[in-house]
C-alpha positions as a printed Julia matrix, in Angstrom:
43×3 Matrix{Float64}:
 -3.95   -5.32  -13.45
 -7.36   -4.64  -11.94
 -6.58   -4.67   -8.22
 -5.79   -1.1    -7.1
 -3.49   -2.19   -4.26
 -1.37   -4.35   -6.52
 -1.41   -1.98   -9.5
  0.63    0.64   -7.66
  3.41   -1.79   -6.69
  3.8    -4.3    -9.5
  3.71   -4.75  -13.25
  2.29   -7.71  -15.1
  4.8    -9.46  -17.35
  3.09  -11.87  -19.7
  0.29  -14.14  -18.53
  1.95  -15.68  -15.47
  4.53  -13.28  -14.02
  4.63  -10.09  -11.95
  7.47   -7.63  -11.48
  7.22   -6.38   -7.9
  8.82   -3.14   -6.71
 11.07   -3.76   -3.73
  9.53   -0.84   -1.83
  6.04   -2.35   -2.14
  6.86   -6.01   -1.62
  5.22   -6.34    1.8
  2.0    -4.71    0.56
  1.94   -6.92   -2.54
  2.45  -10.07   -0.46
 -0.38   -9.07    1.89
 -2.73   -8.24   -0.99
 -1.96  -11.52   -2.77
 -2.58  -13.5     0.44
 -5.96  -11.78    0.73
 -6.75  -12.9    -2.82
 -5.76  -16.5    -2.02
 -2.3   -16.54   -3.61
  1.04  -17.05   -1.9
  4.57  -16.18   -2.94
  7.65  -18.21   -2.1
  9.72  -17.54    0.99
 11.4   -14.15    1.42
 14.99  -14.07    0.23
């Protein structure tokens, strides 16, 4: 993972999946939105 914000809070699993730490979920969502990606609704 190249993005420093995301690197600290998630791990890449394969080509299309990310494992996101619960503690960093809000930061990951914000960083992904900035990059033009969106995650599904919070559960």
